C-alpha positions in Angstrom: 9.3 -85.6 -70.2 10.7 -88.9 -69.1 10.6 -89.9 -65.5 13.5 -91.7 -63.9 12.9 -94.8 -61.8 14.0 -93.1 -58.6 11.2 -90.4 -59.0 8.5 -93.0 -58.2 10.1 -93.8 -54.8 8.2 -92.4 -52.0 10.3 -90.8 -49.2 9.3 -90.6 -45.6 11.1 -88.2 -43.2 10.9 -88.9 -39.6 12.0 -86.1 -37.3 13.0 -87.0 -33.7 12.9 -84.5 -31.0 15.9 -85.4 -28.8 15.0 -82.9 -26.1 11.3 -83.5 -26.0 9.0 -83.6 -23.0 9.7 -87.1 -21.7 7.5 -86.6 -18.5 4.5 -85.5 -20.6 4.8 -88.5 -22.8 5.2 -90.7 -19.8 1.9 -89.4 -18.3 0.1 -89.8 -21.6 1.3 -93.3 -21.9 0.2 -94.1 -18.4 -3.3 -92.6 -19.1 -3.7 -94.7 -22.3 -2.5 -97.8 -20.5 -4.9 -97.3 -17.6 -7.7 -96.8 -20.1 -6.8 -99.9 -22.0 -6.6 -101.9 -18.8 -10.1 -100.9 -17.9 -11.5 -101.9 -21.2 -9.9 -105.2 -21.3 -10.0 -106.1 -17.5 -11.7 -109.4 -16.7 -11.9 -108.5 -13.1 -14.9 -107.1 -11.1 -15.3 -103.4 -10.4 -13.8 -103.4 -7.0 -10.8 -105.3 -8.0 -10.4 -103.1 -11.1 -10.6 -99.9 -8.9 -8.1 -101.4 -6.4 -5.6 -102.2 -9.3 -6.1 -98.8 -10.7 -5.4 -97.2 -7.4 -2.2 -99.4 -6.9 -1.0 -98.5 -10.5 -1.8 -94.8 -9.8 0.2 -94.8 -6.6 3.1 -96.6 -8.5 2.9 -94.1 -11.3 2.9 -91.3 -8.9 6.0 -92.7 -7.2 7.6 -93.0 -10.5 6.7 -89.5 -11.5 7.9 -88.2 -8.1 11.2 -90.1 -8.5 11.7 -88.9 -12.0 11.0 -85.3 -11.1 13.4 -85.6 -8.1 16.0 -86.9 -10.5 15.3 -84.3 -13.1 15.5 -81.5 -10.4 18.8 -82.9 -9.2 20.1 -83.0 -12.7 19.0 -79.4 -13.3 20.5 -78.3 -9.9 23.8 -80.0 -10.9 23.8 -78.3 -14.3 23.0 -75.0 -12.8 25.8 -75.3 -10.3 28.3 -76.3 -13.1 27.1 -73.3 -15.1 27.4 -71.0 -12.0 30.9 -72.2 -11.2 32.0 -71.8 -14.9 30.6 -68.2 -15.0 32.2 -67.4 -11.6 35.5 -68.8 -12.9 35.4 -66.7 -16.1 34.3 -63.6 -14.2 37.3 -64.2 -11.8 39.7 -64.5 -14.8 38.3 -61.4 -16.4 38.7 -59.4 -13.1 42.3 -60.6 -12.8 43.0 -59.5 -16.3 41.4 -56.2 -15.7 43.3 -55.7 -12.5 46.7 -56.6 -14.1 46.0 -54.2 -16.9 45.0 -51.4 -14.6 48.1 -52.0 -12.5 50.2 -51.9 -15.8 48.6 -48.6 -16.8 49.1 -47.1 -13.4 52.8 -48.1 -13.4 53.1 -46.5 -16.9 51.5 -43.3 -15.7 53.8 -43.1 -12.7 56.9 -43.9 -14.9 55.7 -41.0 -17.4 55.2 -38.7 -14.5 58.6 -39.5 -13.1 60.2 -39.1 -16.5 58.4 -35.8 -17.0 59.7 -34.5 -13.6 63.2 -35.5 -14.4 63.0 -33.9 -17.9 61.7 -30.7 -16.4 64.4 -30.6 -13.8 67.0 -31.2 -16.5 65.5 -28.4 -18.7 65.4 -26.0 -15.7 69.1 -26.9 -14.9 70.1 -26.2 -18.4 68.2 -22.9 -18.5 69.7 -21.8 -15.3 73.1 -22.7 -16.6 72.5 -20.9 -19.8 71.4 -17.8 -17.9 74.5 -17.9 -15.7 76.9 -18.3 -18.6 75.0 -15.5 -20.6 75.2 -13.3 -17.5 79.0 -14.1 -17.1 79.7 -13.3 -20.7 77.8 -10.1 -20.5 79.8 -9.0 -17.5 83.1 -10.0 -19.2 82.1 -8.0 -22.3 81.1 -5.0 -20.2 84.3 -5.2 -18.3 86.4 -5.4 -21.4 84.5 -2.6 -23.2 85.0 -0.3 -20.1 88.7 -0.9 -19.9 89.1 -0.3 -23.7 92.3 -2.3 -23.8 92.9 -4.4 -26.8 96.0 -6.3 -25.4 93.9 -8.3 -22.9 92.2 -11.4 -24.2 88.6 -10.8 -24.8 85.9 -11.7 -27.3 86.9 -11.7 -30.9 85.5 -8.8 -32.8 83.9 -11.0 -35.3 81.8 -12.6 -32.5 80.6 -9.2 -31.2 77.7 -7.3 -32.6 78.6 -4.1 -34.5 78.4 -1.1 -32.3 76.9 1.9 -34.2 79.3 4.7 -34.4 81.9 3.5 -32.0 84.6 2.9 -34.5 83.3 5.4 -37.0 83.4 8.2 -34.6 87.2 7.5 -33.9 88.2 7.7 -37.5 85.8 10.2 -38.7 83.3 7.8 -40.3 79.7 7.4 -39.4 77.6 4.3 -39.4 76.0 5.5 -42.7 77.5 4.1 -45.8 
């Protein structure tokens, strides 16, 4: 199998950690630097100890400043996140309240419509009962009088009475 020229190239991949532990690396660098300073120091032991002490205090101040700055940044980010969450919760509550209000309005409107429909139906039923009773009274009055010259219900509209006409002319209701 033939190899292409690009197969011989070596590839090195370097990964960078953008959110790494910068404070830890700083402290490691300080420790390595202090050790190197001790090894290559041309000064006496007392001078070297004094210099290490000064550098340690400076490093301590730097670390303190960095931690204060980091804590301020974290507090700012936490405050921004809290305010964003509060804003979203407020909007969600407003949306829920408006939907609850809309549902309540719809329920009230439905109840009002049902009451009105019931009143209309009850009125129509009462009216039908009154008309039916009036027509029954008129029919009864007409039947009692037995007069055919007065206006009354048309015989086609009335239910057949068993034996009423048949008894008059000798016929029975049987066929």
